[in-house]
Each structure stands twice: as structure tokens, then as C-alpha cells.
N, C-alpha and C positions, 0 to 999 in steps of 0.2 A: 649662581649655584646651578648645577646640572639638574635636569628634570628627574633623573633617577634618584639623585640624592634627596631632592625635595620630597619625592614620593616615599623614600625610605624613612626620612625624618618624620613625615606626617604619620606614617604607619606606626613608628615607635611611640610617638606622642599619643596616638589613639589607643595603642596597647596599654600604655601607662595609665591613661585615664580610665580605660575599661577595668584594668586591674584594681585601681583605687576604688572605683565604684563597687566592685565585687566585695572588697574588704569592708566598705561601709555597709553593704547589704548584710554581710556576715554578722556584724555587730548589731545592726538594727533588728534583724529577725530574731536573734537570740534574746536580746533585751526585751523585745515586744512579747515573745512567747513566754519567757520566764516570768513576766509580770502578770500572766493570765492564770489565776487560780493558785491555791496553795494546797498541795497534797501532803498532809502531815507526816505520813510514813516515810516518804522519800525526801521531801524538801527539808525536814528537820535534821536529817542525819549529818550532812556535810556542814550545815550551818552550825549545829551544836559542836561537832568535832573541831571545826576551825576556831570557834569561839573558845573552846577548851584550851587549844594550843596558844591562842592569843592571851589567855588568862594565866598561862604558865604551867598548865597541866601537861604532863609528858605521856605520849602514847605508850601503852602497855604497862607502864609503871603506875600511872594515875587513872587511866581509862582504857577500855578494851574494845577492840573491833576486829572483824575477821579478814582484814586486808591491810596493806601497808599504809604508812602515814603521809605519803607524798601529797595526796589531794588536800589534806588538812593543812599541811605546811604551806602549800601554795595559796590557798584561799584565806589563811590567817594573814598572809601578807596584804591581801586586798582589804581585809578588815583593819589592819594596822594603818594603811594609807587613807582609807575612805570612811572608816567608822564601821561599827557592827550594826549595819542596817541592811534591809532587803535590797536597797539600791546597790550597795557595794557587792552583795551576793550575786545579783544579776550581772553587774558590770564584770565581775570576775569570769563568769561563763562567757560573756560576750568577747572579752579580750582573748581568751583561749580559742574561741571560734575563729577570730580574725587571724591569730597566729597559725592555727591548723590550716586555714584556707591558703595562707601565704606559702606554707611549707608544701602543701599539695601542688600548688602552681610551680614552685621551684623544682619539685621532684619531676614533674612531667617535662618541664623545660630542660632538665638534665638529660632525660631520655630522648627528647626531640628538640634539640637546640635551635633548629631553623624554623620551627613552627610558632606562629603568633597565636593561632586559634586554640590549639590543644591545651595549653596551660589555663586559658580562660574557661574552657569547658570544665576542667578539673576544679577550677576555683568556684564556679557557679554551683556545681553539685555539692561540693564540700561545704560551701557557705550555707546551703539550704538544708543539707542532711546530716551534718556533723553534730552540732549542738542544739539547734532549734527544736527538734522533736522532743528533747528532754527539757530544755529551757534553763535549767539551773545547774550549778556545779555537781558533778557526779564522778565517782571513781572510774567508771567505764570510759567516759570521754577523756578523762585525764590520761588514762593508760593509752587510749588510741592516739592522743596527741604525741606522747613520747615515742610510740611506735613510728608515727610519721617522721618525727625528727631522726630516729635511728635509721630508718630506711633511706631518707634523703642524704644524710652525711655519708652513709656507707656507699651508696651508689655514686655520689660525687667523688668519693675517694677511689672507687674501683675503675672509673672511666677516666681518671686524671692521667696526665702524661707521666712517664717514668721520671722520678726525681722530684715531682711536684709535692709540696708539703701537704696538700690536701689528702694524699693517700694515707699516710700514717695517722695524721690528726683526725681524719674522717672516720677511719676504722676504730680508733680508740674512743672517739666521741660516741660512735654508734654503740659500742659496748656499754658505755655509761648510760646512754638513753634507754637501752634495752633493760638494764637493771631498774631504772626509774619507772619504766612501764610495768615491770613485775611488782614493784613496790607501790604502784598505784592500784592495780588489780591483778592478782596472780594468775587468773585464768587467761587473761589477755596476754600477759607476758609469757606464759607457758606455751600457749598455742602459737605464738609468733616466733618463738626462739629459733625454730629450725630454718626460717627463711634467711637468716643472716649467713650461716655457713653455706647454705645452698647457693646464694648469690655469689659468694666468694669462690665457690667451686666452679660455677659457670664462668666467672671472670678469669679464672686461672687457665682455662682451656687446656686441661691436661697437664699443666705444669704443677706437679705436686709440691715442689719446693716453694713456689710462689703462694700456693694455697695455704700451706702450713704457716708461712710467714705472715700472711694476711690474717689468718685465724688467730695466730699468736698475739698480734697487735690488738685485735678485737677483744680477745680474752683478757689481755692486760688492762684495757680500759674498763671492761666489765668487772674485773677483779678489784681494780682500784675503787670503783664505786661501791662494790659489795663490802670491801674492807672498811671503807669509811663508815658505811651504815652499821657494820658489825661493831666497830669501835664505839660509835654512839650508843648502840644497843647495850653494850657491856658496861660502859662508863656512866651512862645517864638514864638507861631505861631498864627493862627486865627481859633478858633473852628467853627465859623459860615461858613467860606469858606470850611472847611473840611466837615461839614455836607452837605452843598449844592452840592459840586462837587463830593464827594465820596459816598453819600447816595441818595440825591434827584434826581440828573440828571441820574445816572446809574439805579435807580429804575425803571424809565420809560422804558428804553431800556430792562432791565431785564424782566419786565412784558410782553413786546412784544415778546421776544424770548421764554419765558416759555409758553406763550399761544400758540405760534406756535408749540412748542414741544408737547403740549397737543393735538393740532389739528391733529397731525400725530400719535396719539395713543402712545405717549411716545417713538416713534421710533421703536416699536416692529414689525411693518409691513415693516420696512426698514432694512433688515438684512445687516450686515457688514457696518453699519453706512451709509445707503443710497447707497450702492454699490461702495463707494469711499474708497480709501486707499489701503494699501498693503494686498492682500488677505491672504497671509500666516500668517501674524501677527494677522489679524482679526480672522482667523479661530482658531488660538492658544488661543486668548483671550476668545472666546465663548466656546471653548472646556474646558478651565480652569474653566469657570463658571459652566459648566455641571458637571465636576468632583467634584468641591467644593459643589455644591448643592446636589449631590447624597450622599456625605459624611455627610452632615448635616442631610439629611433625614434619612439616615441609623442610625445615632446617636440618632435621635429623636424617632424612632420607635422601636429600639432595647431595650429590657428589660434585666435586669441583668447586666452583665459585660459591661462597657462602651466601645463603638466602638472607640472613639477618646479620646486621652489624652487631658489635658487642653491646651497644646501648639498647638496641631493639631486642636482642636476645635476653638481656637482663629484664627489660620491660615485660616481655612475654611471660617469663618465669614468675615475676612478681605478680602479674595480673592473675595467673592461675592460682597462685598461693593465696592471694587476698580474697578471691572468690571462695576458695575452700575455707579460709579462716572465718569469713562472715557467715557462711553456712553452718560451720561448727559452733560458732558463738551464739547464733540465734537459736539453734536447736538444743543447746545445752543450758543456756541461761533461762530459757522458757519465758522470756519477756516478749513484749510486742516487737515484731520484726522491724518496725520503723526505727527502733532504737539501735539496730545493728547494721545500718547501712552507711555508717560514717565514712568508710573508705571507698565508697562507690565512685567518687569523683575521679580518683586515680585510675580505678578499674576501667571505666568507660573511656576516658581520654587515651589511655594506653591502647585499648582495643581499636579505637578509631585510627590512631597513629599507625598501628600495625597493618590495618586494612588498607590505608593509603599507600604504605610502603610496598605492599605485596601485590597490589592490583593497579590497573590503569587509572584508578580513581585519583592517583597522585598527580596526574596531569592537570593543567589549569582548569579545563571544563569540569573535570571530575571533582576537583577541590571545591569549585563553586557549588556543585550539586550537593556534595557532602556538607558544606558549610550551611546551605539552606536547610537540609534535613536536620542538622544539629540544632539550628536555631529553633525549629519547630519542636524538636524533642525537648530541648532545654526549657522552652516555655511550659510545656505540659508537665515535665518532671518537677519544675520549680513550683508550678501551681499546686501539684499534689503535695509537695513538701511544705508549702506555705499553709495549706489546709490542715495537714497533720499537726503542724506546730501551733497554729492558732486555735484549733479545736482541742489541743492537748490530748491527742489520741493515745499517746504512750501511757497516760494516766487515766485509766478507764472510768474513774469516778466522775470525770468531767463530761461524759457523753451527754449531749443534749443541754449542756449548761451555756448560759450567757455569762459575760464577764462585765460586772458593773463598775461603779466608781471606785477610785482608789481608797484604800483603807484610811480612816481618820486617826491613825496612830503614827506618830512621827517616824519611828524606826521601821514601820511597814508601809510608809508612803510610797506610792507607785504600784503597790500590789493590788490587783483587781480581783476581788473575791468572786468565786463562782456562784452563780445563782441559777438553779438551786445547787447547794453543796450538801450532799447526803452521804453519810457513812453508815452503811448497813440499815438504810431506811430512816436514820435519824438526821434531822436537819441541823446544820451548823451555820449560823447566821453571822454576818459581820458584827452585829450588836453583841452577840455572845462573847466574841473576842475582845471587843472594846470594854465591856463590863468586867470581864475577868482580868484584863490587863490593868484597868484602873484600880480594882480591888487589891491586886498583888502589889502594885506600885505604892498605893497608899499605906499598905500594911508595913512595908519596909522590911519584911521578914524573908528568910530563905525558905524555899519551897521545893517539893518533889512532885513532878508531874508524871503520871503513868497512863498509857505507855508511850504515845507518839508525839505529843506537842512539845517536845523538848526545845524547840526554837525559842520558847518563852524565856529560858535562862539568859540567852544572849540579848534578846530584845530588852529585858528588864535589868540586865547587868548584875545578876546574882550568880553565885557559884553553881556550876553543874554538879549536883551533890553526891552522885554515886558513880561507880566505875563503868557500868555497862552503857555503851553508846546507844544501843536500842535493844529491845527485848524480842528475840526471834529464836525460838527453839531450834536447835540443829544448825543454826547459822552463827549467832553471837554467843551462844552457850551450848554446852553438850546436852544431849538427851538423857545422859545418865545423871546420877546424884550430883547436886551442886552445893553441897553443904558449905564448903569453904567460900565459894562465891556468895552464897546466901548470907553468911556471917559478915563477909566483907562489905556487902551493900548496907546492911543494918548499921555496922560500925561507922561507915562513911556518912550516913544520914545523921547519926548522933554527933559525929565530929563536926559536921557542918551546921549543927543546930537548926535543923529543919523544923519549922513551926507550922507549916501548911502543907497539906497533901491534896493534890488535884488528881482525881481519877476520872478517866474518860469511860463513859458507859458503853460506847461503841467505838470500834477501831477496826481497820482493815486487817486481814489475815488473822482475825481473832486474837490479836495481841492483847486486847483488854482482858482476856481470860487466862493469861499466863502468869498472873500473880501467884496462882497456886503452885507453880514450879519452884517457888521460893517460900517455904513454910515459915521460916523465922521472920522474913520480911512481912509476910501476911499477918502473923501474930503481932508483930511490933506495931504495924499500922492500925490493926483492929483495937489493940489495947491502949495505945498512946494517943490516938486521935479520935475526935468526935465530929460527926457531920453537922455542918452549920447551914448548908443550903445547896442549891443547884443553879447552874447557869447553862441552859441548853443541855449538851451531852456531858457537861463537866459537873461532877459532884465535888463539893468543897468541904474539906475537913480541916479543923484546927487542933493543935495539940492541947491536950488537957492540962490545965494549970495545976 
């Protein structure tokens, strides 16, 4: 075998091993982070929603939430395969993080097919920053994942040779994935929708017929996915509830946040996302924007020979769009910025690739210098991401907490309780959860927990007894009168023969005080139940005989 071939084969093997190691890292980080602490407001939502689907409840017909059902359908599958346990919950997030990392690497490989380094750069940053900061299944990350899929298959189709089956199938699949992104989290799907025709327009290079044909195939795929969902909605669910809870209620909140974003001049006067978040990653994102913008400007003003190939031109456009998307997402969701850096792996890898192609750094010595600089950057960026994930910075209640032994409850095995865990100054100890779970399990009765620890339904295998997935004024129910919903909740509790009521004395976002938004429910609980004791923050009531 010739030396060049040996070198090539060794390089390929090394790349495959490095890629496999990155995928292992993607799973390990997510599984480890997701097991550190339980934040009842967030971690209960997808757990309970997925358990409801597994139990046969139908979204919008039987239970209500302010976004699409895809996240619950997806993680109900993990519960079906692995059981309704916290292990299965964490594994679901870990598997999606592995898939997202792989898709990010494949996307960058599509843009830079001769580079062995750049896909690995995208892989490392995606593995560290996509799911680990949140740790457990969540609609935002589910939507990000389908966005990645939609972008990858679209770009793969746009750069394929004429007559290749990848083009029509990639464009149609991209439309389907774009709809799934919207049905995971509508703000992500809405913010990203314009990137697809933009990339098709760039790829057409002035050929309007080709652009319209590509757009038509994309719309056909999106239309097929939307039609299938609509058919399910009409035949098996409740279209009116879907429109009200997914469009009408969130629209008011969306207008408020977008107007606030406009009032701060679209955030341009607040560098690094208002000064919050990891400075190294924020600097890299904005630096990537500068590189991609310069590349596009150079390509626009240069006459004669093209500065950028089609692949590189698409990469530059995508990089600029993704930076703008992350900026918009972080500044309108108003959550911790660390949870909005999921697409930074592609952003940075693309910027480095463009820098190499536009400068002398693409020569062997230059590549070595860039590779060395990237290794140093990846070390510190990964270290920052690891710290964010392990400290659970996205969930601020864990600041200063240590994470102790695994919970001594079978279905919570692997979950390390935060010590201390305080909700508005009130301590929640592992012993409180153990005592409460033992009491509920021994009673064998159906119960209603208000407002946040709804994970208890799935853990104990009892029906989730009322239609609201969680109680959040202006998000899961309207700020106006809710008499119909109020009556529906009471009727559901009676229908499910709820004998025990668990009320949390303290909850994040003051959700414990929102019982007053439902007067009939409040009267029903006050007149039909009597207090029998307390366990930490939990007040236990039993139904009067």
C-alpha cells in the first residue's frame, strides 16, 4: 500500500474514532447533567405530558398546552421502550443530543466536504451546548433538533448534482422537518421559517424558475406534514382548542416580548445579549457573524471570478441567519442565554471554514496554526459548557447547590437531589419526596397535585386528573375569565375520583398563588377536602367521607 493511501486511511480512522468519541460525549454530558437536581416547574412538564400520551390521553382533546405535541409524542416513545422512569427521561434527552450532534457534523461536512477538522469542531460544541445546559427533554431543544434536520437535508439537496434524487427528496423532507420544528415550539419554527426560501434563493443564483421549483417541492413536503397533522387534529383531537392554546394565547405573549425587543433597538445596544451568558461563547458567535458578513460582502462586490463557491455561499448565509436567530430567541424568550446557544457549533465551524477559504490560513502552515488555536478554544469553550451543565445554571434555583446521592425511589433512581434545594426560601428535602411518595402509593387513590410536582402522576402510575398541563397565567390559560376551563377542571377531578389533594405552599413564579384564578376549583377543594397533615412544602388533604 502506498504511503499516501496509508496516511489517508489512518486519517479516516482517526476521524471516525474522534466522531464516535464526540457522540459518546454528547450522551454522557446530557445524562450526567440531567441527573443533577430536579426543578419541578420545568422538569415536570414534559415528563407529565409524555406520560399522558403514553396513558392514552390526546393532546388538546384531553389535555392542554401552549405549543405543539411533538415533544410529548417523541418522549412517550422512550417511556414505552424503557418505562416511565427518570432514567428513561434522561436517556431520551441524551439520544436527541447525540442525533443533533451527528446532524451538525453532517451539515458542516456538506459545506466543507474536504475538511476533517471542521465537522469535529461543530460536533464538540453541539455536544456540549445543545442539550446539556438544560439536561432533560424540553420543547425548545426538540424544535432546534428538527431545525437542524431541516437545514441539513435542504443544503444536501441544494448542492447535489442535477438529476440526483437528493434534491427533491431533501427539499421535501426539509419542509416536513420545518413543520415538526413549529409543532415542537412555534417561536423556533416561526423565527427559522425564512431561512429555507433564503437558502433556495441563493442556490438558484438568479434562476427564478429553479427557485420556484425548489420552493414548490419544499412547500409540498411542508404541506403534506401539515395536512397529516390537521387530519389527526380533526379526526382525533380538538382543532378549536389547538387554535386557542397554541395560537391565540401565545400570540399575546409574543406581541409583548417582540415589542419589548423592539424597544431596546433589537438588542443591538446590548452586546453579548445584555451582558449575560458565557463571554467566550458570545465572543465566538459575534466573531463568526463578522467573518460570514465579510465573506458575503466580498462575494457581492467582487467582479469576475466568484469569491465563494455555492457551498461556501450557502454556509455564510446560514451562519449570519443562525446568529440572528439565536440573538432573537435569547432576547425574546428571556431565559438564561446558555439555553439558546444550541446552534453555535455550526456557526463557529462555518466561520472558521470561510476564514480558511478566504485567507492564506488555508495553506498547510496556516491550517496547523488554526487547528492549534481551535483546540485551545474548544478546551475552554467545552470547559465553560461543562460547568454550566454541571452547575445547572439554566435553572437558577440550583445556584450554590451540591448534588448528593441518588434518590431512594425506584422510578427516580439516578436522580441526584440538590442540596440545598429551596423554593422561595422553603427547603425541599429528599426525605419529603420519599414520605410523600410512600403515602400516595400506600393509599392507592387518585390524587391532584397543585401546582408543579405533576411528575408524581407518572412516577406512581395514576391518571393525570385534569386538563391543564401546568398552571401559568397568560401562557397556559388566558388572563381573562376562564369559567369554562374552571368547570372543566372540576368535572375532570370528579370524573377521575380524586381522593387526595396535594398543595405546594411554595412554588416558582408564584404558581402556588394561582388557584384563585379558578374560583370553582378553589371552592370545590375547600369544601370537599380536609387537611390531614404536612410534609415539607406539601400540604396533604383528603376528601371528606
